[in-house]
N, C-alpha and C positions, 0 to 999 in steps of 0.2 A: 754092841755085841752081847754084853752081859744081859741086858734087858731082853733081848731077843731070845737068848738061850733060857733064861730063868722064867720069864713071864709067859712067853709064847710056847715054850716047851720044845723048841727046835733043837736038834742035836748040834753038837759043835761043828760037825761036818756040814750040815745044812746052813748054819750061820756063816761059816767060812765062805761057802759058795755065794751067799747073798752079798757079802762084803768083799768078795774077791780076795779072800785070805785063806790060808791053810788052817786046818782045825787046831794045830798046835798054837797058832797065834791067838785064836779064840780062847783056847784053854788058858793061855798066859794072861790075856785080858781079864778073863773071869776071875782068875786067882788074884790079880792085882786089886780088883774091885772088892772081892771078899776080904782081903787083908786090910783094906782101907776102911771097911765098915766098922772097925773097932772105934773109929771116931764117931761119937754120938751125933754130931751135926751132919756129917756126911751120910751116916746111916739114915737119918730122917729124910734127907734129900733123896736118897736112892729109894727109900720106901715110898715116898710120894710119887716118884717117877714110875715105880712098879705099879702103883694103883692107877696112875694115869694111862699107862700102856694097857693094862688089863681092861680098863673101862673103854678105851678106844677099840681094842680088839673085840670086846663084847658088842659094842655098838655097830661095828662093821659086820660082825656075824649076824646080828639082828637085821641089819639093813639088807644083807644078802638073802634073807628069808622073805623079804617083802618084794623082791624084784620079780 
């Protein structure tokens, strides 16, 4: 949920709908991840995931232009 909100730019309401959850659940999940990013190892992992999701989203957008 965190990556969908942060990387893809979806609102918490939109993310909640995708995951069949309330926006307050999404907000809590995002807060938990943000709080845990103080750990340098976890922060690196999340950063790598952010880059991977952004690259995938970009590739899918590019593929859509070729259809």
